[in-house]
C-alpha positions in Angstrom: 37.6 4.3 14.0 38.4 4.4 10.3 35.6 6.2 8.3 35.7 4.0 5.2 33.5 5.9 2.8 34.2 9.2 1.1 30.9 10.7 2.2 31.4 10.2 6.0 33.1 13.6 6.5 29.6 15.1 6.0 28.4 13.4 9.2 31.8 13.1 10.9 30.8 15.7 13.6 27.7 13.6 14.5 29.7 10.4 14.6 32.3 12.1 16.8 29.6 13.4 19.2 27.9 10.0 19.5 31.2 8.1 20.1 32.8 10.6 22.4 36.3 12.1 22.6 38.0 8.8 23.5 37.5 7.5 20.0 39.9 8.9 17.3 38.3 9.2 13.8 40.4 8.7 10.7 38.9 9.9 7.4 39.6 7.8 4.4 38.3 10.7 2.3 41.1 12.9 3.6 43.7 10.2 3.0 42.3 9.6 -0.5 42.4 13.4 -1.3 46.0 13.6 -0.2 47.0 10.6 -2.4 45.1 12.0 -5.4 46.8 15.5 -5.0 50.2 13.8 -4.8 49.6 11.8 -7.9 48.2 14.9 -9.8 51.2 17.0 -8.7 53.7 14.3 -9.9 52.0 14.2 -13.2 51.8 18.0 -13.6 48.0 17.8 -13.7 47.2 19.7 -10.5 44.7 22.6 -11.1 45.9 26.1 -10.4 44.3 28.1 -7.7 42.7 30.3 -10.3 40.9 27.5 -12.1 37.2 27.6 -12.2 35.6 25.0 -9.9 33.0 22.6 -11.3 31.5 19.4 -10.0 30.7 16.4 -12.2 29.2 13.3 -10.8 28.3 9.9 -12.1 25.7 7.7 -10.5 24.0 4.4 -11.3 20.8 5.7 -9.8 18.1 7.1 -12.1 17.5 9.9 -9.6 20.0 12.3 -11.1 17.9 15.4 -10.3 17.7 14.4 -6.6 21.4 13.6 -6.6 22.2 17.1 -8.0 19.9 18.8 -5.5 21.5 17.0 -2.6 25.0 17.7 -3.9 24.2 21.4 -4.3 23.0 21.5 -0.7 26.0 19.7 0.7 28.6 21.6 -1.4 26.9 25.0 -1.3 27.2 25.2 -5.1 24.5 24.9 -7.7 27.0 24.3 -10.6 26.7 20.5 -10.4 26.5 18.1 -13.4 25.1 14.6 -12.7 25.1 11.9 -15.3 23.5 8.5 -15.1 26.0 5.7 -15.6 24.6 2.3 -16.8 26.7 -0.7 -15.8 24.7 -3.6 -17.3 27.7 -6.0 -16.7 27.2 -5.6 -12.9 23.4 -6.2 -12.8 22.3 -9.4 -11.2 
């Protein structure tokens, strides 16, 4: 089963438990991370191990505070910046 969304690793253990050991899970998030790391390395833009970690997210939701709270809970880090991104060209 291909987990097609980057947030599925958060609930991967639950999915695995429900489906059982006979189903192999493939995480698109892990594959995406490997691809991004490879691209950054080729471009010489990979952060060093001593770089400070920060998290900056963009959301189309107006609930940026709730997004930041959930992100801090999931990531175990309170240094999270969330910005609202308005995409009027995609509104129906």
